[in-house]
Steps between C-alpha positions, in 0.01 A plus 500: 500500500535415132503869403776565752690194379489626141585863578780410743671251274413189700474622859221413741336777707477275806864395491692178461354150504575433868320810631246555223199324651551658844537844341179449304314407819652798683440737206872587485632587157762709327471677167863610481564337162240712318580867445173620343293655780171460314574129449572470872167665577324237288696210650429609859131510416508156336689327783290649777485260794121526505359327195194727497726805459665363185384642166302317236668446165293790361636731771853376437471577129360848580797575729725786381791259450324381183399844373624632167711815489191683371295385801778610734517839330121541523522420872771765552283754316208419730725522807602847380137601523436399861431787736841478668685536167276790395613676818866458406589865575350486851526133594444344836853488643466148643386374161781683323762352733356151457487514122847650480635204699388272219694718252838485676757350266242439227513603136226758551650681801621784274240458229525851354857435387375225266266725301585786262464838672277613214249225581492586870459869415223414253305311766572759768353778287447823688522324835877480475726278710236444769274316257696178553713478812806280461347229717302184433157662536605765249621226266175304525300812415742578214440151355125545525502843336747397230274215389177693547597826331796418275441153354733568206787566742408210726516260203874573476568405862535146627459523877594137562834547323581836657387398848504120532427504874228767495193282457597246767588768752180696446279190490638376833473847655137530384427149624639586844295821511183316386478726194448195278158445658376839382237487225724690258761221524304181565416473130869447427488174692194363321620526141 
């Protein structure tokens, strides 16, 4: 509740004084005063009605809300290496529709327009335009390959500045899909 109070500028997740205690007992809350979706994810976990479902302080501190930009970038690189992203040219259509829903109206919805054409061509190589479809799976694979194969170019790109809502959107999507429990990603949550 204290985290919500600080991030919301003095609001209480369980409402005003008169209804607060009843709302706590009923597990009714609102997070409308906090815009950061990753912060909301953490708060929901911390105010879980069942005390046994609430995280320890170690788990709270390992939550992505507290990650550095470097840790977030490393996570996105690892996400770009999951099987589904590697199959970006022939993706499962249900997955593609679901991940594209999380891109609607976001800074990364037309990601190719934010990079120099020369860089996209460089990474596409002989594969041409199909190497990186203009969708979120294509973007995740592009991020992975950029950092893996062209570190000098990747050093000149600040993903969190170019795409401020990318990490939160992808983290929540991966959380919903249970990707974050995969061995290739679980390490991210232990560091």
